VOPAGU-2260 file (C-alpha; in pm, 1 decimal, decimal comma):
REM VOPAGU-2260
SITE   aa  ch    i         X         Y         Z
SITE  MET   A    0   -2478,5     400,7   -5504,0
SITE  GLY   A    1   -2397,3      30,9   -5526,2
SITE  ASN   A    2   -2034,8      95,0   -5429,7
SITE  ILE   A    3   -2141,0     303,3   -5128,3
SITE  ASN   A    4   -2376,6      27,0   -5009,9
SITE  ARG   A    5   -2096,8    -228,4   -5041,2
SITE  TYR   A    6   -1866,2     -12,5   -4828,4
SITE  VAL   A    7   -2139,1      35,0   -4566,6
SITE  GLN   A    8   -2201,6    -340,5   -4549,9
SITE  ARG   A    9   -1830,1    -406,0   -4521,1
SITE  ILE   A   10   -1804,9    -169,5   -4223,5
SITE  LYS   A   11   -2107,8    -330,9   -4057,1
SITE  SER   A   12   -1973,0    -684,1   -4101,1
SITE  ASN   A   13   -1620,8    -606,5   -3973,3
SITE  GLU   A   14   -1608,0    -560,3   -3595,7
SITE  PHE   A   15   -1291,5    -349,4   -3595,2
SITE  LEU   A   16   -1415,2    -118,1   -3872,2
SITE  ARG   A   17   -1763,5     -91,4   -3718,9
SITE  ASN   A   18   -1637,2       3,1   -3373,1
SITE  THR   A   19   -1371,1     233,4   -3516,2
SITE  PHE   A   20   -1632,1     418,8   -3722,1
SITE  LEU   A   21   -1861,3     447,3   -3418,1
SITE  LEU   A   22   -1592,1     594,3   -3195,1
SITE  LEU   A   23   -1460,1     805,9   -3479,1
SITE  ILE   A   24   -1797,3     979,3   -3506,4
SITE  ALA   A   25   -1823,6    1018,1   -3128,6
SITE  THR   A   26   -1471,7    1158,8   -3084,7
SITE  LEU   A   27   -1522,4    1379,3   -3389,2
SITE  ILE   A   28   -1833,0    1531,8   -3228,7
SITE  MET   A   29   -1649,9    1569,0   -2896,7
SITE  ASN   A   30   -1355,5    1739,3   -3060,5
SITE  ILE   A   31   -1571,1    1964,8   -3277,2
SITE  PHE   A   32   -1721,6    2100,0   -2955,3
SITE  GLY   A   33   -1373,2    2110,6   -2800,8
SITE  PHE   A   34   -1227,6    2310,9   -3085,0
SITE  LEU   A   35   -1530,4    2540,8   -3100,4
SITE  PHE   A   36   -1459,6    2602,6   -2733,0
SITE  ASN   A   37   -1095,5    2687,7   -2810,4
SITE  PHE   A   38   -1183,7    2910,6   -3103,7
SITE  TYR   A   39   -1442,2    3095,7   -2894,6
SITE  VAL   A   40   -1193,0    3144,9   -2610,6
SITE  ALA   A   41    -926,2    3260,6   -2859,5
SITE  ARG   A   42   -1157,9    3526,9   -3002,0
SITE  LYS   A   43   -1271,2    3647,8   -2659,3
SITE  LEU   A   44    -923,7    3662,1   -2501,2
SITE  GLY   A   45    -701,6    3775,7   -2791,0
SITE  PRO   A   46    -350,3    3642,0   -2871,9
SITE  ALA   A   47    -173,3    3755,4   -2551,2
SITE  ASP   A   48    -422,9    3612,4   -2297,8
SITE  PHE   A   49    -483,5    3311,3   -2521,6
SITE  GLY   A   50    -109,8    3242,4   -2495,9
SITE  ILE   A   51    -150,3    3221,1   -2116,0
SITE  PHE   A   52    -454,2    2996,3   -2154,3
SITE  GLY   A   53    -257,1    2783,4   -2401,4
SITE  VAL   A   54      26,4    2715,0   -2162,3
SITE  LEU   A   55    -229,4    2634,2   -1891,5
SITE  SER   A   56    -390,4    2390,5   -2136,1
SITE  SER   A   57     -49,6    2229,9   -2184,3
SITE  LEU   A   58     -19,3    2192,5   -1806,8
SITE  ILE   A   59    -363,5    2028,4   -1809,0
SITE  TYR   A   60    -246,2    1774,7   -2067,3
SITE  LEU   A   61      63,4    1701,9   -1857,7
SITE  LEU   A   62    -151,1    1666,1   -1546,1
SITE  ILE   A   63    -380,2    1413,7   -1713,7
SITE  VAL   A   64     -92,6    1191,0   -1830,8
SITE  PRO   A   65    -150,1     967,9   -1526,8
SITE  LEU   A   66    -518,9     955,6   -1621,5
SITE  THR   A   67    -438,4     818,8   -1966,1
SITE  THR   A   68    -214,7     565,5   -1794,6
SITE  ILE   A   69    -496,0     465,8   -1561,7
SITE  GLN   A   70    -744,6     415,5   -1843,9
SITE  THR   A   71    -497,8     217,9   -2055,6
SITE  THR   A   72    -393,5      -5,7   -1764,7
SITE  ILE   A   73    -750,6     -69,7   -1650,9
SITE  THR   A   74    -854,6    -141,4   -2010,5
SITE  LYS   A   75    -575,2    -399,3   -2038,4
SITE  PHE   A   76    -675,6    -587,6   -1723,1
SITE  VAL   A   77   -1052,3    -558,7   -1774,5
SITE  ALA   A   78   -1006,0    -704,3   -2124,0
SITE  SER   A   79    -816,6    -998,9   -1975,6
SITE  PHE   A   80   -1080,4   -1057,0   -1703,3
SITE  LYS   A   81   -1350,6   -1038,9   -1971,3
SITE  VAL   A   82   -1179,4   -1319,0   -2165,9
SITE  SER   A   83   -1181,5   -1541,3   -1853,6
SITE  ASN   A   84   -1532,7   -1425,6   -1736,9
SITE  GLU   A   85   -1394,9   -1295,6   -1404,3
SITE  TYR   A   86   -1634,0   -1001,3   -1363,5
SITE  GLY   A   87   -1600,4    -999,9    -983,4
SITE  LYS   A   88   -1238,4    -899,4   -1029,7
SITE  ILE   A   89   -1351,3    -612,5   -1252,1
SITE  LYS   A   90   -1567,7    -476,5    -969,2
SITE  TYR   A   91   -1280,3    -507,7    -720,2
SITE  LEU   A   92   -1046,8    -329,7    -961,6
SITE  PHE   A   93   -1299,2     -46,7   -1008,1
SITE  LEU   A   94   -1354,3      19,5    -635,5
SITE  ARG   A   95    -989,3     -15,8    -534,6
SITE  SER   A   96    -877,6     217,1    -813,8
SITE  LEU   A   97   -1122,4     490,7    -713,1
SITE  PHE   A   98   -1007,8     484,3    -350,1
SITE  LYS   A   99    -635,9     495,6    -431,0
SITE  LEU   A  100    -670,1     765,5    -694,6
SITE  LEU   A  101    -860,2    1004,3    -471,0
SITE  LEU   A  102    -595,5     956,1    -201,1
SITE  PHE   A  103    -319,4    1022,6    -454,2
SITE  GLY   A  104    -506,4    1330,0    -580,6
SITE  ALA   A  105    -515,9    1488,3    -235,3
SITE  ILE   A  106    -138,8    1440,6    -193,5
SITE  PHE   A  107     -64,6    1574,6    -542,2
SITE  ILE   A  108    -265,7    1894,5    -490,1
SITE  VAL   A  109     -66,9    1979,5    -175,9
SITE  ILE   A  110     262,6    1938,0    -367,7
SITE  PHE   A  111     133,5    2126,1    -672,5
SITE  PHE   A  112      19,4    2425,2    -468,9
SITE  SER   A  113     352,0    2437,6    -284,3
SITE  LEU   A  114     526,0    2484,4    -622,1
SITE  SER   A  115     278,3    2743,2    -751,2
SITE  ASN   A  116     510,5    3044,7    -713,9
SITE  LEU   A  117     782,2    2876,3    -919,2
SITE  ILE   A  118     531,4    2782,5   -1192,4
SITE  MET   A  119     384,8    3134,6   -1201,8
SITE  ASP   A  120     730,7    3293,0   -1234,5
SITE  PHE   A  121     854,3    3056,8   -1507,4
SITE  LEU   A  122     540,2    3083,7   -1722,2
SITE  HIS   A  123     472,8    3453,3   -1646,1
SITE  ILE   A  124     123,5    3384,6   -1505,8
SITE  PRO   A  125       5,7    3685,8   -1301,0
SITE  SER   A  126    -254,0    3517,2   -1077,0
SITE  PHE   A  127    -273,9    3211,0    -849,9
SITE  ILE   A  128    -643,3    3146,0    -925,7
SITE  PRO   A  129    -582,0    2960,1   -1256,9
SITE  LEU   A  130    -341,0    2724,7   -1077,9
SITE  LEU   A  131    -598,7    2671,3    -802,5
SITE  LEU   A  132    -852,5    2571,5   -1068,5
SITE  LEU   A  133    -596,3    2338,9   -1228,1
SITE  GLY   A  134    -558,9    2159,2    -896,7
SITE  ILE   A  135    -934,9    2121,5    -860,3
SITE  PHE   A  136    -955,5    1999,1   -1219,2
SITE  PHE   A  137    -695,9    1731,7   -1148,7
SITE  LEU   A  138    -888,4    1602,8    -846,3
SITE  PHE   A  139   -1217,8    1583,6   -1037,8
SITE  SER   A  140   -1056,8    1428,2   -1342,8
SITE  LEU   A  141    -886,2    1145,7   -1154,0
SITE  VAL   A  142   -1199,1     930,5   -1149,3
SITE  ILE   A  143   -1315,1     942,8   -1511,8
SITE  PRO   A  144   -1042,1     716,9   -1658,5
SITE  VAL   A  145   -1149,7     439,1   -1422,6
SITE  SER   A  146   -1502,6     421,7   -1561,8
SITE  ARG   A  147   -1384,3     477,5   -1918,1
SITE  GLY   A  148   -1125,6     203,8   -1876,9
SITE  LEU   A  149   -1407,3     -35,0   -1782,8
SITE  LEU   A  150   -1615,5      70,4   -2082,1
SITE  GLN   A  151   -1320,2      32,5   -2318,0
SITE  GLY   A  152   -1202,0    -299,4   -2173,7
SITE  LEU   A  153   -1554,6    -443,5   -2186,8
SITE  GLN   A  154   -1573,5    -313,4   -2545,7
SITE  LYS   A  155   -1886,2    -108,8   -2471,9
SITE  PHE   A  156   -1786,3     132,9   -2742,9
SITE  LYS   A  157   -2132,2     285,0   -2791,5
SITE  SER   A  158   -2151,8     392,8   -2425,8
SITE  LEU   A  159   -1793,0     516,0   -2442,1
SITE  GLY   A  160   -1885,8     721,0   -2748,0
SITE  TYR   A  161   -2179,5     886,3   -2568,3
SITE  ASN   A  162   -1944,1     962,9   -2279,9
SITE  PHE   A  163   -1703,3    1144,0   -2511,1
SITE  ILE   A  164   -1984,3    1345,5   -2669,5
SITE  LEU   A  165   -2102,8    1458,3   -2325,1
SITE  GLU   A  166   -1749,3    1575,9   -2242,6
SITE  GLY   A  167   -1726,0    1793,7   -2553,0
SITE  LEU   A  168   -2077,5    1930,5   -2520,2
SITE  SER   A  169   -2045,3    2023,3   -2151,8
SITE  LYS   A  170   -1706,2    2189,9   -2210,9
SITE  PHE   A  171   -1840,8    2400,0   -2497,5
SITE  ILE   A  172   -2162,8    2506,9   -2321,7
SITE  GLY   A  173   -1975,7    2572,3   -1996,7
SITE  GLY   A  174   -1714,3    2782,4   -2175,5
SITE  LEU   A  175   -1975,5    2969,8   -2374,8
SITE  ILE   A  176   -2156,2    3072,3   -2056,9
SITE  LEU   A  177   -1864,3    3125,4   -1817,3
SITE  VAL   A  178   -1627,4    3305,1   -2057,0
SITE  GLY   A  179   -1922,9    3493,6   -2203,7
SITE  ILE   A  180   -2016,2    3645,6   -1867,6
SITE  GLY   A  181   -1663,6    3777,6   -1824,5
SITE  LEU   A  182   -1477,8    3513,6   -1621,7
SITE  GLY   A  183   -1208,1    3490,2   -1891,0
SITE  ILE   A  184    -932,2    3232,8   -1839,0
SITE  ASN   A  185   -1083,5    3121,2   -1509,0
SITE  GLY   A  186   -1419,7    3055,1   -1674,3
SITE  ALA   A  187   -1251,5    2841,9   -1940,8
SITE  LEU   A  188   -1077,7    2634,4   -1672,6
SITE  ILE   A  189   -1403,0    2582,2   -1481,2
SITE  ALA   A  190   -1553,6    2451,1   -1806,1
SITE  PHE   A  191   -1272,8    2193,0   -1816,8
SITE  ILE   A  192   -1367,6    2078,6   -1465,8
SITE  ILE   A  193   -1735,8    2040,1   -1560,3
SITE  SER   A  194   -1648,2    1847,4   -1876,8
SITE  TYR   A  195   -1478,6    1572,0   -1674,5
SITE  PHE   A  196   -1713,9    1555,0   -1377,5
SITE  LEU   A  197   -2043,1    1512,4   -1567,5
SITE  PRO   A  198   -1929,4    1225,2   -1794,3
SITE  PHE   A  199   -1804,1    1036,3   -1489,0
SITE  LEU   A  200   -2146,5    1055,4   -1325,2
SITE  PHE   A  201   -2322,8     936,5   -1640,6
SITE  SER   A  202   -2078,6     646,4   -1692,4
SITE  PHE   A  203   -2245,4     461,2   -1403,4
SITE  ILE   A  204   -2553,6     395,5   -1617,9
SITE  PRO   A  205   -2397,9     141,2   -1860,9
SITE  LEU   A  206   -2179,3      -2,3   -1582,3
SITE  LYS   A  207   -2457,4     -64,4   -1329,9
SITE  PHE   A  208   -2449,2    -441,7   -1394,0
SITE  VAL   A  209   -2096,0    -451,7   -1246,9
SITE  PHE   A  210   -2225,8    -343,4    -906,9
SITE  SER   A  211   -2469,7    -634,4    -887,3
SITE  ILE   A  212   -2177,3    -882,1    -890,2
SITE  ASP   A  213   -1984,2    -989,2    -579,5
SITE  LYS   A  214   -1632,5    -850,9    -590,3
SITE  ILE   A  215   -1341,6   -1092,4    -604,0
SITE  LYS   A  216   -1011,0    -978,9    -456,1
SITE  PHE   A  217    -691,7   -1049,8    -647,0
SITE  GLU   A  218    -323,1    -965,2    -628,3
SITE  THR   A  219    -279,1    -620,7    -784,8
SITE  LYS   A  220     101,7    -634,6    -809,1
SITE  ASN   A  221      89,7    -703,7   -1184,1
SITE  ILE   A  222    -117,4    -388,8   -1236,9
SITE  TYR   A  223     155,3    -170,4   -1089,5
SITE  PHE   A  224     425,6    -345,6   -1291,9
SITE  TYR   A  225     230,0    -287,1   -1612,0
SITE  SER   A  226     124,2      68,4   -1526,7
SITE  PHE   A  227     482,1     201,6   -1507,4
SITE  PRO   A  228     571,4     153,3   -1877,4
SITE  VAL   A  229     222,1     280,3   -1969,5
SITE  LEU   A  230     277,6     590,6   -1756,0
SITE  LEU   A  231     616,3     647,7   -1914,1
SITE  THR   A  232     476,4     603,0   -2266,1
SITE  THR   A  233     180,8     837,7   -2216,5
SITE  PHE   A  234     401,8    1097,0   -2047,9
SITE  LEU   A  235     649,3    1090,4   -2336,5
SITE  LEU   A  236     373,6    1103,8   -2600,5
SITE  THR   A  237     209,4    1396,8   -2423,8
SITE  ALA   A  238     547,0    1568,3   -2397,2
SITE  VAL   A  239     577,2    1562,3   -2777,7
SITE  TYR   A  240     301,2    1823,5   -2816,7
SITE  THR   A  241     342,1    2010,2   -2486,4
SITE  ILE   A  242     716,9    2066,4   -2441,8
SITE  ASP   A  243     727,7    2286,9   -2751,1
SITE  THR   A  244     430,1    2496,6   -2633,2
SITE  ILE   A  245     579,1    2549,4   -2286,7
SITE  LEU   A  246     922,3    2644,4   -2422,4
SITE  VAL   A  247     773,3    2877,3   -2685,3
SITE  LYS   A  248     574,2    3053,8   -2410,8
SITE  HIS   A  249     895,9    3092,0   -2209,1
SITE  PHE   A  250    1126,2    3213,4   -2487,8
SITE  LEU   A  251     906,7    3399,8   -2737,5
SITE  SER   A  252     678,8    3701,1   -2690,2
SITE  SER   A  253     320,6    3666,8   -2567,2
SITE  ILE   A  254     186,6    3743,9   -2915,6
SITE  GLU   A  255     410,9    3483,5   -3081,5
SITE  ALA   A  256     317,1    3228,6   -2814,5
SITE  GLY   A  257     -49,5    3296,5   -2890,5
SITE  TYR   A  258      13,4    3243,0   -3261,5
SITE  TYR   A  259     198,2    2918,4   -3192,0
SITE  LEU   A  260     -77,7    2791,4   -2965,8
SITE  ALA   A  261    -342,7    2865,6   -3229,8
SITE  THR   A  262    -130,8    2674,7   -3484,7
SITE  SER   A  263     -92,7    2386,3   -3240,6
SITE  LYS   A  264    -467,2    2373,1   -3170,8
SITE  LEU   A  265    -543,7    2336,4   -3540,2
SITE  GLY   A  266    -281,0    2064,4   -3571,3
SITE  THR   A  267    -414,9    1860,9   -3281,1
SITE  ILE   A  268    -745,2    1821,5   -3465,8
SITE  ILE   A  269    -565,1    1550,5   -3663,8
SITE  TYR   A  270    -438,2    1370,4   -3354,2
SITE  PHE   A  271    -776,1    1368,5   -3183,7
SITE  ALA   A  272    -959,0    1273,0   -3503,2
SITE  SER   A  273    -750,5     956,0   -3527,0
SITE  GLY   A  274    -760,5     876,7   -3152,4
SITE  ALA   A  275   -1072,1     663,3   -3198,5
SITE  VAL   A  276    -869,0     409,1   -3392,8
SITE  THR   A  277    -640,5     343,7   -3096,0
SITE  LEU   A  278    -934,9     317,7   -2856,5
SITE  VAL   A  279   -1065,4      21,8   -3055,8
SITE  LEU   A  280    -725,7    -126,4   -3143,2
SITE  PHE   A  281    -596,9    -156,0   -2785,8
SITE  PRO   A  282    -859,1    -389,3   -2626,6
SITE  GLN   A  283    -906,5    -593,4   -2943,6
SITE  VAL   A  284    -534,4    -655,1   -2994,4
SITE  THR   A  285    -503,2    -733,3   -2622,3
SITE  GLU   A  286    -777,9    -995,9   -2650,6
SITE  LEU   A  287    -630,3   -1152,5   -2966,3
SITE  HIS   A  288    -284,4   -1156,5   -2806,0
SITE  LEU   A  289    -424,6   -1334,1   -2498,6
SITE  LYS   A  290    -582,5   -1595,4   -2728,0
SITE  ASN   A  291    -259,3   -1632,3   -2932,5
SITE  GLN   A  292    -439,4   -1516,9   -3248,0
SITE  ASP   A  293    -309,6   -1295,8   -3529,9
SITE  HIS   A  294    -340,2    -921,9   -3458,6
SITE  LYS   A  295    -100,3    -753,8   -3702,6
SITE  LYS   A  296    -382,6    -717,0   -3954,2
SITE  ILE   A  297    -558,9    -486,5   -3704,3
SITE  LEU   A  298    -241,7    -277,2   -3676,3
SITE  LYS   A  299    -218,2    -245,6   -4055,3
SITE  ARG   A  300    -583,4    -142,6   -4080,8
SITE  ALA   A  301    -533,0     111,9   -3802,6
SITE  LEU   A  302    -228,5     265,0   -3971,6
SITE  LEU   A  303    -415,7     283,0   -4303,4
SITE  ILE   A  304    -721,8     451,4   -4149,5
SITE  VAL   A  305    -508,4     705,4   -3959,3
SITE  SER   A  306    -301,7     779,0   -4271,4
SITE  LEU   A  307    -613,9     846,0   -4478,6
SITE  LEU   A  308    -776,9    1064,5   -4211,2
SITE  SER   A  309    -469,0    1270,2   -4131,9
SITE  GLY   A  310    -368,0    1299,5   -4497,0
SITE  PHE   A  311    -709,5    1438,1   -4591,6
SITE  ILE   A  312    -710,3    1700,7   -4314,5
SITE  THR   A  313    -349,5    1799,4   -4387,4
SITE  LEU   A  314    -434,0    1852,9   -4754,2
SITE  LEU   A  315    -722,2    2082,4   -4654,2
SITE  TYR   A  316    -486,5    2286,5   -4433,8
SITE  PHE   A  317    -241,0    2339,4   -4719,7
SITE  LEU   A  318    -511,3    2425,9   -4974,5
SITE  PHE   A  319    -737,7    2647,2   -4761,9
SITE  ALA   A  320    -508,8    2784,8   -4489,7
SITE  LYS   A  321    -629,0    3147,2   -4501,9
SITE  LEU   A  322    -997,7    3052,0   -4518,0
SITE  ILE   A  323    -962,5    2813,8   -4221,4
SITE  VAL   A  324    -779,4    3068,1   -4005,8
SITE  LEU   A  325   -1027,9    3346,8   -4082,3
SITE  ALA   A  326   -1328,0    3122,0   -4015,1
SITE  LEU   A  327   -1198,1    2977,6   -3688,8
SITE  PHE   A  328    -973,9    3241,4   -3531,0
SITE  GLY   A  329   -1039,3    3567,8   -3713,7
SITE  GLN   A  330    -832,0    3841,4   -3881,4
SITE  GLN   A  331    -593,1    3887,0   -3588,0
SITE  TYR   A  332    -449,1    3534,6   -3637,6
SITE  LEU   A  333    -372,9    3557,5   -4013,2
SITE  GLU   A  334      -1,4    3533,0   -3930,9
SITE  ILE   A  335     -37,1    3156,8   -3875,8
SITE  THR   A  336    -151,1    3071,6   -4231,0
SITE  ASN   A  337     211,0    2991,2   -4322,6
SITE  TYR   A  338     240,2    2739,1   -4040,7
SITE  ILE   A  339     -78,0    2532,3   -4016,8
SITE  GLY   A  340     -12,0    2299,8   -4311,9
SITE  LEU   A  341     332,6    2203,5   -4183,6
SITE  PHE   A  342     203,1    2157,5   -3829,3
SITE  ALA   A  343     -75,2    1935,9   -3964,1
SITE  LEU   A  344     194,2    1720,7   -4124,5
SITE  ILE   A  345     372,6    1702,4   -3787,8
SITE  MET   A  346      55,2    1583,7   -3612,4
SITE  SER   A  347     -16,3    1332,9   -3890,3
SITE  ILE   A  348     320,0    1170,9   -3825,3
SITE  PHE   A  349     259,3    1187,9   -3450,5
SITE  SER   A  350     -76,3    1010,1   -3490,5
SITE  LEU   A  351      97,5     714,9   -3658,0
SITE  VAL   A  352     359,4     712,2   -3381,8
SITE  TYR   A  353      77,4     703,5   -3125,3
SITE  VAL   A  354     -83,7     397,3   -3288,0
SITE  LEU   A  355     248,2     210,0   -3299,8
SITE  CYS   A  356     322,7     283,2   -2932,8
SITE  PHE   A  357     -13,2     156,5   -2807,9
SITE  TYR   A  358       2,1    -149,7   -3030,7
SITE  ASN   A  359     331,4    -244,3   -2865,5
SITE  LEU   A  360     184,8    -181,7   -2520,0
SITE  SER   A  361    -111,6    -407,6   -2599,1
SITE  ILE   A  362     120,4    -702,5   -2670,1
SITE  ASN   A  363     352,2    -629,9   -2372,4
SITE  ARG   A  364     648,6    -525,3   -2588,0
SITE  MET   A  365     811,6    -234,9   -2402,3
SITE  ASN   A  366    1157,1    -170,7   -2550,1
SITE  PHE   A  367    1019,2      95,4   -2786,0
SITE  ILE   A  368    1008,7     330,0   -2484,5
SITE  TYR   A  369    1386,7     378,0   -2507,7
SITE  VAL   A  370    1351,4     495,0   -2866,7
SITE  LEU   A  371    1064,2     729,0   -2776,0
SITE  GLY   A  372    1248,1     871,3   -2475,1
SITE  PHE   A  373    1560,3     949,2   -2677,9
SITE  PHE   A  374    1362,3    1148,9   -2934,8
SITE  ILE   A  375    1171,5    1346,6   -2669,4
SITE  LEU   A  376    1496,2    1440,3   -2494,6
SITE  LEU   A  377    1639,4    1549,8   -2828,1
SITE  GLU   A  378    1327,0    1760,6   -2894,8
SITE  ALA   A  379    1358,3    1943,0   -2561,6
SITE  VAL   A  380    1730,5    2013,4   -2613,2
SITE  LEU   A  381    1694,2    2135,8   -2972,4
SITE  VAL   A  382    1395,0    2363,6   -2902,7
SITE  TRP   A  383    1576,9    2502,5   -2595,9
SITE  LEU   A  384    1879,5    2585,9   -2813,5
SITE  PHE   A  385    1703,8    2691,2   -3136,3
SITE  HIS   A  386    1387,8    2898,3   -3087,8
SITE  ASP   A  387    1440,4    3220,8   -3281,4
SITE  SER   A  388    1111,0    3182,0   -3468,0
SITE  ILE   A  389     797,3    2969,5   -3489,4
SITE  MET   A  390     919,2    2821,2   -3820,3
SITE  GLU   A  391    1243,7    2709,2   -3659,4
SITE  VAL   A  392    1054,4    2516,8   -3390,5
SITE  ILE   A  393     823,5    2360,8   -3651,5
SITE  THR   A  394    1123,2    2247,5   -3859,7
SITE  ILE   A  395    1277,9    2076,4   -3556,6
SITE  LEU   A  396     953,9    1891,3   -3476,3
SITE  LEU   A  397     896,2    1779,9   -3835,4
SITE  SER   A  398    1248,3    1640,2   -3872,1
SITE  LEU   A  399    1253,2    1460,6   -3537,6
SITE  LEU   A  400     908,3    1302,1   -3569,9
SITE  SER   A  401     985,4    1174,9   -3919,1
SITE  PHE   A  402    1290,2     987,8   -3787,7
SITE  LEU   A  403    1091,1     865,9   -3485,6
SITE  LEU   A  404     815,5     720,1   -3705,5
SITE  LEU   A  405    1068,0     539,8   -3925,2
SITE  SER   A  406    1242,4     395,3   -3618,0
SITE  LEU   A  407     919,0     267,9   -3463,1
SITE  LEU   A  408     799,4     114,4   -3790,3
SITE  VAL   A  409    1120,7     -85,3   -3815,9
SITE  PHE   A  410    1100,3    -188,3   -3448,8
SITE  THR   A  411     732,9    -291,8   -3467,8
SITE  LEU   A  412     698,9    -459,8   -3804,5
SITE  ALA   A  413    1038,1    -631,0   -3822,2
SITE  LYS   A  414    1006,6    -806,0   -3486,3
SITE  ASN   A  415     800,7   -1114,6   -3399,7
SITE  GLU   A  416     667,1   -1126,3   -3045,5
SITE  PRO   A  417     668,1   -1455,0   -2848,7
SITE  LYS   A  418     342,2   -1643,8   -2808,8
SITE  HIS   A  419     140,8   -1536,0   -2507,1
SITE  ASN   A  420      63,5   -1775,9   -2226,4
SITE  ASN   A  421    -293,6   -1688,0   -2129,3
SITE  THR   A  422    -263,4   -1834,1   -1782,2
SITE  SER   A  423    -123,5   -1502,2   -1661,4
SITE  ILE   A  424    -155,4   -1145,1   -1769,9
């Protein structure tokens, strides 16, 4: 008991550990609801239709790459304005971002719908309605990273945690009702829309103090310069766990694609479980970098926490594969018991890669993108050429990500960044 109390006190007294634990719990709750949603949809639709839903989910993740970029970029600049107490600039950034994103969203939807026939043919999707819902989802989801970027940059981690919980809860309840009444894939996609719209509305409550401040205009050129490498990084990281799903859906049978998607969903539990660490690391490292203070100790703590979390879940997948599959997906998915442990190992490695990439972004070190881009290109080529079985694809991913992690560790830990001049961002 004494040891437990000491660990609890240590977490409370350490800001990074305290905030990481808080967001870990919040994202864990969000993702529990998210995965319950996926498991429910998988049972209701069956492997073939779940394969279609899976590739649509992959398109959703590709569509929200810009949203991750937006949140990361806004977090970076809000954190810098917080250091210099320039809250009027935060308000200006918030309002200007909303206006430009909604304008961009309208243009994107027109282009996306014009390509719908090509997308339907390539992915063997029989109806236009799911793509219509994807377009609506994209428009609704454009605004949430703006408010979450403010919450993260201001280090309002408790409010950010509640926001994540609301996303998971609304997705699960929406899916339970809409898929349950027979709307199928379309009902699941509508649940996605609801799960982004409601949290955005509720994010105004903790941010209401921003609107009482007079906005201060500033030159936004630096935001665009910074957002490009962030966009490229988030696109490449998202491509790691979406390219394989899309290519498997194209090359393998509908049943095999459904099996692969179910395997992938179980693996991504690890990635999302460790995502809370990066949410805390990014603004805190940014602030320390701006103040020319040591921040590598935060990186080392983050890597340790992610390693322990992912290692524990991976061990469970290897030890209790059949029990996990039966409990979550049912008898019809027993085929995947041979894959989930290996895929968990893949996502464990990917989680460490994710932390290293965002650490480098937080200190404005961008050359790692070349390394990341090379490995993603290699992944696409190898899976395109070698896709005879699910195990073959898994072997390719495991080998490539292992080399990628080693490369990024050498790049990150062996290099000293120059001191930051806090007169500019």
